[in-house]
C-alpha positions in Angstrom: 7.9 -31.6 8.2 6.4 -31.0 11.6 6.2 -27.3 12.6 6.5 -26.8 16.3 5.0 -24.0 18.4 7.7 -21.5 19.4 8.0 -20.6 23.1 9.6 -17.2 22.7 9.9 -14.3 20.3 13.5 -15.3 19.5 12.3 -18.7 18.4 9.8 -17.0 16.0 12.6 -14.9 14.5 14.7 -18.0 13.8 11.8 -20.1 12.5 11.1 -20.8 8.8 7.6 -19.4 9.2 8.8 -16.1 10.8 7.1 -13.9 8.1 3.7 -15.5 8.7 4.1 -15.3 12.5 5.2 -11.7 12.4 2.1 -10.9 10.3 0.0 -12.7 12.9 1.7 -10.7 15.8 1.0 -7.4 13.9 -2.6 -8.4 13.4 -2.9 -9.1 17.1 -1.5 -5.7 18.0 -3.7 -3.9 15.5 -6.7 -5.7 16.9 -5.9 -4.7 20.5 -5.5 -1.0 19.4 -8.7 -1.1 17.4 -10.8 -2.5 20.3 -9.0 -0.1 22.8 -7.5 -2.7 25.1 -3.9 -1.5 24.4 -2.3 1.9 24.4 1.3 3.0 24.7 1.6 5.5 27.5 4.2 7.0 29.8 4.7 5.1 33.0 3.8 7.3 36.0 6.7 7.9 38.5 7.3 5.2 41.0 5.2 2.6 39.3 6.3 -0.7 37.8 5.2 -1.9 34.4 3.3 -5.1 34.1 5.2 -7.6 32.0 3.8 -9.4 29.0 4.6 -12.4 26.9 3.8 -13.6 23.5 2.0 -17.0 23.3 2.1 -18.8 20.0 -0.2 -21.5 18.8 -0.8 -23.4 15.6 -4.4 -24.2 14.6 -4.4 -27.4 12.6 -7.0 -29.1 10.4 -8.1 -32.7 11.0 -5.3 -34.0 8.7 -2.7 -32.1 10.9 -1.9 -29.6 8.2 -1.6 -26.0 9.3 -4.9 -24.0 9.2 -3.5 -20.8 10.7 -0.8 -19.4 13.0 -2.0 -17.7 16.2 -0.2 -15.2 18.4 -1.6 -13.7 21.6 0.0 -11.0 23.8 -0.8 -11.8 27.4 -0.1 -9.8 30.6 1.8 -11.3 33.4 -1.0 -10.2 35.8 0.5 -12.1 38.7 2.7 -9.1 39.2 -0.3 -6.9 40.0 -1.3 -6.1 43.6 -5.0 -5.8 44.5 -5.9 -2.3 45.7 -2.8 -0.7 43.9 -3.2 -1.8 40.3 -6.8 -2.8 40.3 -9.9 -2.9 42.5 
């Protein structure tokens, strides 16, 4: 059976490999907290949040069997404006 890469969180929830993928997502969040690139904070008044998206990949061995599932939380940085959100 060929396992496809999901394109959304909802596809992960409905996938047969959802437990492994949820574990991978949890590991990604723990890693970001540990290296201090993620923190949950209150949004200052009159500011918009920067959206994000989960990107899912499957790392395969040369025989096409699954080596590991990968999950990355990425910022939709195209919503940022230079001089307001960053210098």
